[in-house]
C-alpha positions, 0 to 999 in steps of 0.5 A, spaced: 284 854 820 288 856 826 295 857 824 300 853 828 305 857 832 312 856 832 313 852 838 307 848 836 311 846 830 318 845 834 314 840 838 310 837 833 316 835 829 319 829 832 312 826 832 311 828 824 318 825 823 316 818 826 309 818 823 313 819 816 318 813 818 312 809 820 309 810 813 316 809 809 316 802 813 309 800 811 311 802 804 317 798 804 313 792 807 308 793 802 314 792 797 317 786 800 310 783 800 309 784 792 316 780 792 320 785 788 326 782 791 324 776 788 322 779 781 329 782 781 332 775 782 328 772 777 330 778 772 337 777 774 337 769 772 333 771 766 339 775 764 344 770 765 346 765 759 352 764 755 357 767 759 354 764 766 354 757 762 361 758 759 364 760 766 361 755 770 364 750 764 371 752 766 371 748 772 370 741 769 373 735 772 380 736 769 380 743 772 377 741 779 383 736 779 388 742 777 385 746 783 385 740 788 393 739 787 394 746 788 391 746 794 394 739 796 401 741 794 402 748 796 396 750 801 394 757 801 400 759 797 397 759 790 390 761 792 392 768 789 391 766 782 383 765 783 383 773 784 389 774 779 386 770 773 379 773 774 380 780 770 384 777 765 378 771 764 373 776 764 376 781 759 377 776 754 371 772 754 367 779 754 371 780 747 369 773 745 361 775 747 362 782 743 365 779 737 359 774 737 354 780 738 357 785 733 358 781 727 353 776 728 357 770 727 362 765 731 369 766 732 372 761 727 367 765 721 371 771 724 378 768 723 376 766 717 374 772 714 380 776 717 386 772 717 390 766 713 386 760 712 392 756 715 392 759 721 384 758 722 386 750 720 391 750 725 387 752 731 381 748 729 385 742 728 389 743 735 382 745 738 379 738 736 385 734 739 385 738 745 378 737 746 378 730 745 383 729 750 379 733 755 373 729 754 376 723 755 379 725 761 372 728 764 368 722 762 373 718 766 373 723 772 365 722 772 365 715 772 370 715 778 366 720 781 360 715 781 364 709 783 366 713 789 358 713 791 356 707 788 362 702 787 359 696 785 357 700 778 361 698 772 366 703 769 365 702 762 358 702 763 358 709 766 363 712 761 358 710 755 352 712 759 355 719 760 356 719 753 350 717 750 346 722 755 350 727 753 349 726 746 342 725 747 341 732 750 345 736 745 342 732 739 335 731 741 333 737 746 331 744 743 336 749 744 332 753 748 331 747 753 338 745 753 341 752 755 336 752 761 338 745 763 346 748 762 344 754 767 341 750 772 346 744 772 351 750 773 348 751 780 351 744 782 358 747 783 355 750 789 357 743 792 364 746 793 362 752 796 358 748 801 364 743 802 369 749 804 364 751 809 364 744 812 372 744 813 376 747 818 379 753 814 383 759 817 380 764 813 385 770 816 390 766 812 386 764 806 385 772 805 392 774 806 395 769 801 389 771 796 391 779 796 399 777 797 402 773 791 407 768 793 411 764 788 418 760 789 419 758 781 420 751 783 419 746 777 413 743 780 410 750 782 411 753 775 407 747 772 401 748 777 401 756 775 401 754 768 396 749 768 391 753 772 392 759 767 391 754 762 385 751 765 382 758 766 383 761 760 382 756 755 380 756 747 374 752 748 371 757 752 373 762 746 369 759 741 363 756 745 361 763 748 362 767 741 357 762 738 352 761 743 351 769 743 349 768 736 345 762 738 341 766 743 340 772 737 337 766 733 333 764 738 330 771 739 328 771 731 334 774 728 335 769 723 340 772 718 347 775 719 345 782 717 339 782 722 343 780 728 348 786 726 343 791 725 339 790 731 345 789 736 344 795 741 347 798 747 342 794 752 344 788 749 352 789 750 350 791 757 346 785 759 352 781 756 356 784 760 352 782 767 352 775 764 359 775 762 362 778 768 357 774 773 359 767 770 367 769 770 366 771 777 362 764 779 368 760 775 373 763 779 370 763 786 369 756 785 376 755 784 378 759 790 373 754 794 376 748 791 383 750 793 381 753 800 378 746 801 384 742 799 389 746 802 385 746 809 384 738 809 389 735 805 395 739 805 395 740 813 394 733 814 400 731 809 397 729 803 400 733 797 399 729 791 392 729 788 392 725 781 385 726 779 378 730 782 376 723 784 382 722 788 381 729 791 374 727 793 376 721 796 382 724 800 377 729 803 373 724 806 377 722 813 378 730 814 372 734 812 367 728 813 362 724 809 357 730 807 363 734 804 366 728 801 359 726 797 358 734 795 365 734 792 363 727 788 357 730 786 360 736 783 365 732 779 359 728 776 355 735 775 360 739 772 362 734 767 355 733 764 356 741 763 363 741 760 363 735 756 357 738 751 361 745 751 368 741 749 364 737 744 360 743 741 366 748 741 370 744 737 364 743 732 362 750 731 370 751 730 370 746 725 364 747 721 365 755 721 372 753 718 369 749 713 363 752 711 358 747 714 351 749 716 352 749 724 348 751 730 344 747 736 338 751 734 338 746 727 335 739 727 340 733 726 338 733 719 339 740 717 346 740 720 349 733 719 356 735 719 356 739 725 353 734 729 357 729 726 363 732 729 360 732 736 359 725 735 366 723 733 369 727 739 365 724 744 366 717 741 374 718 741 373 721 748 370 714 750 376 710 746 381 714 750 378 711 757 380 704 754 386 704 751 390 704 757 392 712 757 393 714 764 388 720 766 394 725 768 398 724 761 391 725 758 391 732 761 398 733 760 397 732 752 391 737 753 395 742 756 400 742 751 395 742 745 392 748 749 398 751 750 400 751 743 394 754 740 391 759 746 396 765 745 395 764 737 387 765 738 388 770 744 392 774 739 386 773 733 381 775 738 384 781 741 386 784 734 378 782 731 375 786 738 380 792 737 378 793 730 373 799 728 372 796 721 369 790 724 366 792 731 365 799 730 363 803 736 363 796 740 371 795 739 375 795 745 377 801 749 384 802 752 383 798 758 380 792 754 386 793 749 391 793 755 388 787 759 388 783 752 395 784 750 397 783 757 394 776 757 396 774 750 404 776 753 402 772 759 399 766 756 405 766 751 410 765 756 406 760 760 405 756 754 412 756 753 414 755 760 409 749 760 412 745 754 419 746 757 418 744 764 413 738 762 419 735 757 425 738 760 
């Protein structure tokens, strides 16, 4: 074969490069045809589990009311909290998840083993009380949310119907199906993203306030900040995520505590981190969009007082339009259905583990009667709170105070356990995790004291 001259090679080079580019383009086209991006998306969705569900449940109707009030009363000035609280929430929830994966048992079981029973009983009793108040407030908010769209439906009927539906899902649906239902239900939170883009928002002002914190230290603003942090970093999320990591391992066939500890791998930790940080990012992103929406529509039009999530949806109607109003209302209902099982379930995990009862949603009703009994009682008490004349705002205040009493204590226990080499081995906290953990403990302690002082001053 005749050798190519240097000149021929030089002039052939551009055409050869073009030919190679076409070949690469065809390969990329083939990859797209093979739906690789779709497969990767499916794999990512499969990775999401306890962390994603926990983060989504954080934006329950009481949380929506808090974020709506922040936007309505302070405009964009407090939107920085959605960014500030993200690493704190993510770090604490990762600690909870690692405790569950590494020890093979829930948070209450770990507290029981390593600390005083008095501390455990104090935490679990107040957790149950706080969750009952939250469940009651959420039932009321969901019923009001439905009435915004279908005003002819009876409030009492709606509260009871939501309660029965919630109990049915937890007691009679298998954990595998139930956990998938919770994942898909979390997607209803995108309603608040759509609502934001239907509103007339000055995004330049939003992002300026997002990265440059401002605070006036007025009584109202301090209470709002306390409420926002208390809503974002909540005790029920700690117990729920730890126990659900254990439930997922049981679902995978790891039936005993010893097997769960022995089979824990770096790959498990890696998947958990993707799941956890995705969930916490999603949670805080929704917080961001709710504050932005209410600031742009309500604050700018002089509506500065929002009592409930339903009030926020109703107030949006004349400024953001009918579709945004409906989306906001649907979000209240959907996230309530997500949050109530988690509120009741987390209290039941804590009580059952503290008292040595058989626990777990993987068990049937007959196998764990006490566990399901706590869930049923918590839901019934939540129903009752809606019919004894208790103001919804007072209900949220009581819940905030109870959470304020126990959050710093539980946070302290979580950081101590997750930092212990004896308990966690190679999966103990790193230096950065410890720093963020202890910073959060100190911050939440100050927030809790501030909340109680300002609420009762």
